[in-house]
C-alpha positions, 0 to 999 in steps of 0.5 A: 379788618384794620381793627383786627390787625391793630389789635393783633399788633398791640398784643404782639408789642406787649408780648415782645416787651414782656420777652425783653423784660419791659413788662412787670413780672407777675408775682404770686400774692404772698401767703398769709403771714398770720398775726403779728408777733406781740412784744413782751411786757414785763409783769407778774402773774398778779398784775396780769390777773388784775388786768383780766379781772377788770377787763370788760371786753372779755364778755360777749358783747363787751361790757362785763368783767369779773369785777362787775359782779365782784366789785371792790367797793362792794366787798368784791361782791355784786354792787347791785344789792337791789337784785337778789341775784346777778344779771349777766352781760345780756340784759334780763338774764339772771342767774339763780344765786346771789354772787358771793364775795370773791375776797378771801376765797383763796383760803378755801381748801380744794373741794374734798371730804374731811374727817372730824378730828373729834370723831374719826367716824364722822366725815363731811364735805369741805372747801372748793369754790362757788356756793356749791363747791362744784369747782375744786380750785380757784383756777377751775372757778375762774374758767366758768363765768367766761363761757356761761351763757347767763354770765359773760356769754362767750360762745367758747374758750377760743373767743376768750383767748382771741380777746385776750390776745387783742388786749392792751396787756397781751404783752404781759401774757407773752412775757409770762407764758412765751411767744407761742402763748396764744397758739394752743387755746386750751393751754392759753385758757388755763393760763388765763384762769391761773393769772386770775387766781394769782390776783385773787390770792393777792393782798388787794383781795385779801387785805385783813384791814378791818377794825377787828384785825386792828383790834386783835393787833392792839391797834384799835378799840372796840366799843362796848356794843361791839364787844357785846356783839363779839361775846354774842357771836362766840357764845349765845349766838353760836355764830362762831361754830361755823364762822370760825375765828381765832379768839386769842392769836399769839401772832395776829398777822399769821393766825388770822380769822377767816370767819368760815370753816368752809363746810356745807350746811342746810340752815333752812333758807326759804325760797325767794319769790322775787328771784328773777331766775324763776322767769328765765327762758326754759333753756336756762330754767326749765322748771320756772317758778318750781325750781329748787336749788339743791346746792351741794347735793345737785353738784355732787349728785348725793341727795343726802347733801341736798340744800347745803351750801358752803359757809361764807366768810363774814368779812366785808359782810356789811357790804355784800347785801343781799344775803343767803344763796338766793338773796332772800334777806336784804339786811343783816338785821333780817339775817339775825332775825332769821337765826333767832326765830322761835315759836312766837316768830317762826321762820318761813318754810325752808326751800329744802327740808333736809338735815337742817342745822340745829344751830339755827333758831331758838337763840333767845337773843334780846333786841340789845344783843341782836343790835350788838351782833350786827354792830360787831359784824360791821367791824369786819369791813376792810379799809378801817383806818385806826 
């Protein structure tokens, strides 16, 4: 009984203290204030795009950036030239294609149909991004790798946006797109792509600093072998038919050669039996070793375009091995031999036997001309010091 009275008294005392203001008032917990605001940091779109391009935290898990497969030291292509195609952030996952250079990609027109100026009845596909043109613009291309399960493997756009919000350069994003820049996932993702595209349009990725450029400006001299290679390139080798150049520009700083006409052709590239994509799990490659890459035809659903791929720029081609969409050729010499095939040295069977370009094969190049052609292509490497 005494215990009961003592307890009751204690309770009464507490109640009296509370009534007199002697106890602490019970305050409801504060509502979640949300993420703290980000301090804007002055920057250009190009600067933000560069931060995004080199950020290895934007994959899942962290470890792979855009620059991983588009490394400046490798001509903005994949530095791992031991593999025909590129490996994603998850070890053992390989795509089906050789990562092309991202340098000079900004000059590709939006994907569409063009008319032959020599014959208005002839039309053809031109431009766009990726080897099959499935992205119309740089901005659309930049959105793809982040959420591709074989590449950077993020589960969704929201994950990418959250990583950018937590990045050291988030203040630049807010400076450029406003204090609510991360509130709308779709808008933020579009702005991420726009910034990357701005960097891809920058002089850093499009420097035009090869020996060939300096030669056209009268600031460098090509060797006799390189000049012979240029002659082969523009005549007997038929290279300039698709890898177009401005031979005698009146202003070399304006009329700059891109070494591509951005059109699509099937040149009869053979399958690459060493393509690691053939061994991917069925959810990524249900056809296994029987997989056939139809290129443009598959991208647009037009069978007459099967086997066609966009003509790549030859700028920095010395650095971007292996070659062709499936990395089937390891060296430039092998590429030249493929183009120079004839009855005595027939090419391997094409992966897709459809509308193969007539400018491939039977060039009749001599060993001297083949070596000169390779020497000329090596003058297209950026970073030359005259």
